[in-house]
C-alpha positions in Angstrom: 0.0 0.0 0.0 1.2 3.5 -0.8 1.3 5.9 2.0 0.7 9.5 1.3 3.5 11.8 2.4 2.4 14.3 5.0 2.1 17.8 3.8 4.8 19.9 5.4 5.2 23.6 5.2 8.4 24.8 3.6 11.1 26.2 5.8 10.8 30.0 6.2 14.2 30.4 4.4 12.7 28.9 1.2 10.3 31.8 0.8 12.7 34.6 1.8 12.8 37.5 -0.7 9.4 36.9 -2.4 8.5 40.5 -1.7 10.8 41.7 -4.5 8.8 39.6 -7.0 5.6 41.5 -5.9 7.0 45.0 -5.3 9.1 45.2 -8.5 6.3 44.5 -11.1 3.7 46.4 -9.1 6.1 49.3 -8.7 6.5 49.4 -12.5 2.7 49.3 -12.9 2.4 52.2 -10.5 5.1 54.2 -12.4 3.2 53.5 -15.7 0.0 54.7 -14.2 1.8 57.9 -13.0 3.1 58.5 -16.5 -0.3 57.9 -18.0 -1.9 60.3 -15.6 0.7 62.9 -16.5 -0.1 62.4 -20.2 -3.8 62.6 -19.5 -3.3 65.9 -17.6 -1.2 67.4 -20.4 -3.8 66.2 -23.0 -6.6 67.8 -21.0 -4.7 71.1 -20.5 -3.7 71.2 -24.1 -7.3 70.7 -25.2 -8.4 73.7 -23.2 -5.5 75.8 -24.5 -6.5 74.9 -28.1 -10.2 75.6 -27.3 -9.4 79.1 -26.0 -7.0 79.9 -28.9 -3.9 80.0 -26.8 -2.3 77.1 -28.7 -2.6 76.9 -32.4 -2.7 73.4 -33.9 -1.2 74.8 -37.2 2.1 74.8 -35.2 4.1 71.7 -36.1 5.3 71.0 -32.6 1.8 71.4 -31.2 0.5 69.0 -33.8 3.1 66.4 -32.9 2.5 66.7 -29.2 -1.3 66.6 -29.6 -1.0 63.6 -32.0 1.3 61.6 -29.7 -0.9 62.3 -26.7 -4.1 61.5 -28.7 -2.7 58.2 -29.9 -2.3 56.9 -26.3 -5.3 58.6 -24.6 -8.1 58.5 -27.2 -8.3 54.7 -27.3 -9.0 54.6 -23.6 -11.3 57.6 -23.6 -13.4 56.6 -26.6 -15.2 53.7 -24.8 -15.8 56.0 -21.8 -17.2 58.8 -24.0 -19.6 56.4 -25.6 -21.0 55.4 -22.2 -20.8 58.7 -20.3 -22.8 61.6 -21.7 -21.5 65.1 -21.4 -22.9 67.1 -18.5 -23.9 70.6 -19.5 -21.7 70.4 -22.5 -18.6 69.3 -20.5 -16.9 66.0 -21.2 -16.4 64.4 -17.9 -14.8 61.2 -19.2 -11.4 62.7 -18.3 -12.4 62.9 -14.6 -13.8 59.4 -14.7 -10.6 58.0 -16.2 -8.5 60.0 -13.7 -10.6 58.5 -10.8 -10.1 55.0 -12.2 -6.4 55.5 -12.5 -6.2 56.9 -8.9 -8.1 53.8 -7.7 -5.7 51.5 -9.6 -2.7 53.3 -8.1 -4.2 53.0 -4.6 -4.7 49.3 -5.1 -1.1 48.9 -6.4 0.3 50.8 -3.4 -1.8 48.8 -1.0 -0.4 45.6 -2.6 3.2 46.9 -2.3 2.7 47.9 1.4 1.0 44.6 2.1 3.9 42.7 0.6 6.5 44.8 2.4 4.8 44.5 5.8 4.1 40.8 5.5 5.0 39.2 8.8 6.3 42.6 10.1 4.7 41.7 13.5 7.6 39.3 14.1 10.2 42.2 13.8 11.3 43.7 17.1 12.7 47.2 17.2 
């Protein structure tokens, strides 16, 4: 008859350093979200500057900046714009996207702090 080996927890040393495998990728995600929020803010600001005639899109540099920002932001805003109607003529999809990005960043930071403080109660100062 075959006897099943008892399940034994691994030694604590076997799992040492796992935090880096969580914090590293989640930190990159957090940085990417920061960069995307910065691009979103510049895109929103630039749209207002164009609307008020402060920035002229006939300028080649303004066209390139607007085109680059539009290529990374419009694919994300388009589905939101199709679902969220403008309020009093104002497009609030920017604010909704900003809120979603803030919540994603808060979740990423919570995951990082959770990984870094795992079993911190065993540490004596």
